[in-house]
C-alpha positions as CSV (number, residue, x, y, z in Angstrom):
1,X,0.0,0.2,-0.3
2,X,2.5,2.3,1.0
3,X,4.7,2.1,-2.4
4,X,1.5,2.6,-4.4
5,X,0.7,5.8,-2.3
6,X,4.1,6.8,-3.0
7,X,3.8,6.0,-6.7
8,X,0.8,8.0,-7.6
9,X,1.3,11.7,-7.8
10,X,-1.1,13.8,-5.4
11,X,-2.2,16.0,-8.7
12,X,-3.2,12.8,-10.2
13,X,-4.6,11.3,-7.6
14,X,-6.6,14.1,-6.7
15,X,-8.3,14.7,-10.3
16,X,-8.8,11.1,-9.8
17,X,-10.8,11.4,-6.7
18,X,-12.5,14.1,-8.2
19,X,-13.6,12.3,-11.4
20,X,-14.9,9.6,-9.0
21,X,-17.2,12.0,-7.0
22,X,-18.3,13.3,-10.6
23,X,-19.2,9.9,-11.9
24,X,-20.7,8.5,-8.4
25,X,-22.0,12.0,-6.6
26,X,-20.5,10.6,-3.4
27,X,-18.9,8.2,-1.6
28,X,-17.4,6.5,1.7
29,X,-13.6,7.0,2.8
30,X,-13.3,3.0,2.8
31,X,-14.7,2.9,-1.0
32,X,-12.6,5.9,-2.3
33,X,-9.5,4.2,-0.9
34,X,-10.6,1.0,-2.2
35,X,-10.6,3.2,-5.6
36,X,-7.4,5.2,-5.5
37,X,-5.3,2.1,-3.8
38,X,-4.5,4.3,-1.2
39,X,-5.0,4.6,2.7
40,X,-8.0,5.9,4.2
41,X,-5.5,8.3,6.2
42,X,-4.3,9.7,2.9
43,X,-7.9,10.2,1.4
44,X,-9.5,12.0,4.5
45,X,-5.9,14.9,3.7
46,X,-7.0,14.5,0.0
47,X,-10.8,15.3,1.1
48,X,-9.7,18.1,3.5
49,X,-7.6,19.5,1.1
50,X,-10.1,19.5,-2.2
51,X,-13.0,20.8,0.5
52,X,-10.8,23.6,1.2
53,X,-10.0,24.5,-2.0
54,X,-13.8,24.5,-2.6
55,X,-13.0,21.3,-5.4
56,X,-15.5,19.0,-3.3
57,X,-17.9,19.0,-0.1
58,X,-16.6,17.0,2.9
59,X,-19.6,15.0,4.5
60,X,-19.6,12.5,7.5
61,X,-17.4,9.9,6.7
62,X,-16.9,10.8,2.7
63,X,-16.9,13.2,0.4
64,X,-19.5,14.4,-2.5
65,X,-19.2,16.5,-5.3
66,X,-20.1,19.9,-5.5
67,X,-23.4,20.3,-7.7
68,X,-23.0,22.2,-10.5
69,X,-26.0,25.8,-10.6
70,X,-27.0,28.4,-12.9
71,X,-23.9,30.6,-13.3
72,X,-24.6,34.1,-11.2
73,X,-23.9,37.0,-13.0
74,X,-21.7,39.2,-11.2
75,X,-24.3,41.2,-8.8
76,X,-23.8,42.7,-5.5
77,X,-20.9,41.5,-3.3
78,X,-18.4,42.9,-1.4
79,X,-14.7,42.9,-1.8
80,X,-14.3,40.7,1.5
81,X,-16.7,38.1,-0.2
82,X,-14.6,38.3,-3.2
83,X,-11.5,37.7,-0.9
84,X,-12.9,34.8,1.1
85,X,-14.2,32.8,-2.2
86,X,-11.3,30.2,-2.8
87,X,-9.5,31.7,0.1
88,X,-7.3,28.4,0.5
89,X,-5.8,28.7,-3.1
90,X,-5.4,32.3,-3.1
91,X,-3.5,32.8,0.4
92,X,-1.1,29.9,-0.5
93,X,-0.2,31.6,-3.9
94,X,-0.1,35.3,-2.4
95,X,2.6,33.9,0.2
96,X,4.8,32.3,-2.8
97,X,4.2,35.2,-4.6
98,X,5.5,37.3,-1.7
99,X,8.4,35.0,-1.4
100,X,9.6,36.7,-4.7
101,X,9.9,39.8,-3.2
102,X,13.1,40.6,-1.0
103,X,14.1,44.4,0.9
104,X,15.3,46.5,-1.2
105,X,13.1,45.9,-4.2
106,X,10.5,47.8,-5.6
107,X,7.7,46.1,-7.2
108,X,3.8,46.9,-8.6
109,X,1.0,45.4,-7.2
110,X,-2.0,45.5,-9.0
111,X,-5.4,45.4,-7.8
112,X,-8.0,42.3,-7.1
113,X,-8.2,40.0,-4.4
114,X,-5.8,37.7,-4.7
115,X,-2.6,40.0,-5.2
116,X,-4.6,41.5,-1.8
117,X,-3.6,38.2,-0.1
118,X,-0.3,39.4,-0.2
119,X,-0.5,41.8,2.1
120,X,0.0,39.6,5.1
121,X,3.1,38.3,4.1
122,X,4.7,41.6,3.0
123,X,4.8,43.0,6.7
124,X,8.6,41.9,7.5
125,X,9.8,43.6,4.0
126,X,11.5,46.9,3.6
127,X,10.9,47.3,-0.2
128,X,8.9,50.6,-2.4
129,X,5.6,49.1,-2.9
130,X,3.2,51.3,-5.9
131,X,-0.1,50.4,-6.2
132,X,-3.2,51.0,-7.4
133,X,-5.5,49.2,-4.7
134,X,-6.1,50.9,-2.0
135,X,-7.1,47.6,0.0
136,X,-3.7,46.7,-0.2
137,X,-1.9,50.5,0.4
138,X,-4.0,50.9,3.4
139,X,-2.8,47.1,4.7
140,X,0.7,48.0,4.3
141,X,0.4,51.2,5.7
142,X,-1.1,50.0,8.9
143,X,1.0,46.9,9.3
144,X,4.5,47.1,7.5
145,X,7.4,49.6,7.2
146,X,7.3,49.4,3.1
147,X,7.7,52.5,1.3
148,X,4.2,52.7,-0.1
149,X,3.2,54.8,-3.2
150,X,-0.7,54.8,-4.1
151,X,-1.8,56.0,-7.5
152,X,-4.1,59.1,-7.2
153,X,-7.3,59.4,-9.1
154,X,-11.2,57.9,-8.3
155,X,-11.8,55.3,-5.9
156,X,-13.7,52.7,-7.5
157,X,-14.9,50.5,-4.6
158,X,-16.6,47.5,-6.7
159,X,-13.0,46.9,-8.6
160,X,-10.8,48.2,-5.5
161,X,-9.0,50.7,-7.5
162,X,-7.9,54.2,-7.7
163,X,-7.9,55.1,-11.3
164,X,-6.9,58.7,-12.8
165,X,-8.6,60.1,-15.8
166,X,-5.3,61.7,-16.9
167,X,-2.2,60.0,-17.7
168,X,0.2,62.0,-15.5
169,X,0.3,60.3,-12.3
170,X,3.1,59.4,-9.9
171,X,3.0,55.9,-10.4
172,X,3.8,56.4,-14.4
173,X,7.0,57.7,-13.6
174,X,7.9,54.8,-11.6
175,X,9.7,51.5,-12.8
176,X,9.6,48.1,-10.9
177,X,11.2,44.7,-10.9
178,X,8.0,43.2,-10.7
179,X,4.2,43.4,-11.4
180,X,1.8,40.9,-9.4
181,X,-1.2,41.2,-10.7
182,X,-4.4,39.2,-11.1
183,X,-6.7,37.8,-14.0
184,X,-10.2,37.2,-14.5
185,X,-9.3,34.2,-17.1
186,X,-6.1,32.6,-18.8
187,X,-6.2,31.5,-21.9
188,X,-4.7,30.8,-25.4
189,X,-4.9,34.5,-26.2
190,X,-3.2,35.7,-22.9
191,X,-4.8,37.3,-19.6
192,X,-8.8,38.3,-19.9
193,X,-10.5,41.0,-17.7
194,X,-14.0,41.3,-17.1
195,X,-14.4,44.9,-16.5
196,X,-13.1,48.0,-18.5
197,X,-11.7,49.8,-15.3
198,X,-9.6,46.7,-14.8
199,X,-8.1,46.5,-18.5
200,X,-7.6,50.8,-18.0
201,X,-5.7,50.1,-14.9
202,X,-3.9,47.2,-15.6
203,X,-2.4,48.4,-19.0
204,X,-1.1,51.7,-17.2
205,X,0.8,49.0,-15.1
206,X,1.8,46.3,-17.3
207,X,4.8,48.4,-19.1
208,X,6.5,49.6,-16.1
209,X,7.6,46.2,-14.6
210,X,11.0,44.2,-15.6
211,X,8.4,41.0,-15.5
212,X,5.0,40.5,-15.1
213,X,4.0,37.9,-12.3
214,X,0.3,37.0,-12.9
215,X,-1.9,35.0,-9.7
216,X,-4.7,32.9,-10.9
217,X,-6.4,30.1,-8.7
218,X,-7.5,27.3,-11.0
219,X,-10.6,28.7,-11.3
220,X,-9.3,31.2,-13.9
221,X,-8.5,28.8,-16.3
222,X,-12.5,27.6,-17.4
223,X,-12.6,29.7,-20.5
224,X,-14.9,32.3,-19.2
225,X,-13.7,34.7,-21.8
226,X,-13.5,38.7,-21.0
227,X,-11.9,41.4,-22.4
228,X,-8.1,41.0,-23.7
229,X,-5.8,42.6,-21.3
230,X,-2.3,41.3,-22.7
231,X,-1.0,38.2,-24.6
232,X,1.2,35.7,-22.7
233,X,4.0,36.5,-24.3
234,X,4.1,39.3,-21.5
235,X,3.9,37.1,-18.8
236,X,7.2,35.6,-17.2
237,X,5.4,34.0,-14.5
238,X,2.1,32.4,-13.0
239,X,1.4,31.3,-10.0
240,X,-1.1,28.7,-9.6
241,X,-2.7,26.1,-7.8
242,X,-2.4,22.0,-7.8
243,X,-5.9,22.2,-8.8
244,X,-4.9,23.6,-12.3
245,X,-5.9,21.7,-15.6
246,X,-3.0,20.2,-17.0
247,X,-3.9,21.3,-20.5
248,X,-4.0,25.0,-19.0
249,X,-0.6,24.6,-17.2
250,X,1.1,23.2,-20.9
251,X,-0.3,26.0,-22.4
252,X,1.3,28.5,-20.6
253,X,4.7,26.5,-20.6
254,X,4.6,26.0,-24.5
255,X,4.2,30.1,-24.0
256,X,7.8,29.7,-22.2
257,X,6.2,31.0,-19.3
258,X,7.2,29.3,-15.6
259,X,4.2,27.6,-13.8
260,X,4.7,27.5,-10.1
261,X,2.0,25.2,-8.4
262,X,1.4,25.6,-4.8
263,X,-1.2,23.2,-2.7
264,X,-4.3,25.4,-1.4
265,X,-3.9,26.5,2.5
266,X,-5.7,23.9,4.8
267,X,-7.8,25.4,8.4
268,X,-4.5,23.5,9.9
269,X,-1.8,25.9,7.9
270,X,-4.1,28.9,8.3
271,X,-5.3,28.7,12.2
272,X,-5.7,32.1,12.2
273,X,-8.4,31.9,9.1
274,X,-9.0,35.3,8.5
275,X,-8.0,38.0,6.1
276,X,-6.5,41.4,6.8
277,X,-8.9,43.9,8.1
278,X,-11.6,45.4,5.3
279,X,-12.3,48.8,4.6
280,X,-16.2,49.6,4.6
281,X,-18.2,49.9,1.9
282,X,-16.5,47.9,-0.7
283,X,-19.8,46.6,-2.6
284,X,-20.8,46.7,-5.9
285,X,-20.8,44.6,-9.5
286,X,-17.7,42.9,-11.2
287,X,-15.9,42.4,-7.6
288,X,-11.9,42.2,-8.0
289,X,-10.3,38.5,-8.4
């Protein structure tokens, strides 16, 4: 049994487990262990991880598939609610992104909920951070010694960004080592966004960094489309979670992009289980990523 577990890559095992639930609807742990050829303890760990990642539902003594329902349009919602969607994936991705930063760096951080998860991991850094996210700026100013430069302009609460109607703003004259940004969708065309304001904001930042790093959890490979932000050849690295489809990962690698896969956080790896404090009044349509 131990040799079988070692031989079976966990990514393949997770995909196989999800396929079994898609076929059977639900199953107890002993049955799943038998089908997968691994121990019940391994299945329990997999179920906890995939439940946290929002890919299945843990039940008493087993697991069940997530029933697909009608697609919900971008409706009223808060930035906090959007940040908590797939929070285990986003937090793990953000932790890895923050590990790419070092004292003395100058970095650009775009608006969005996945990039916002970087804030707790940048508290000990001493960097220059340029951002159009008032949420990120507020958190870094409150809990770190980073030098924060916030772009000026109008606050758009629904998107969590600040955008100037003019081309002349402070961030325009800065150049960064890296830009960290989210995405509505990753496809063969490149990075897609769902909101024209996010397109405008992203395009103002994307040419001001030596390296573009996209933070995108595995749900961003589902081909929902959107509006074009940039081509794949502008991206140096994508950080996603282990639930990313093989076809999507291979597409990025064929484009010459370095892809990093991280396991989603579980409650045990994130005992606090919370996000940084949220400013009030972040509601509206088209919640950020």
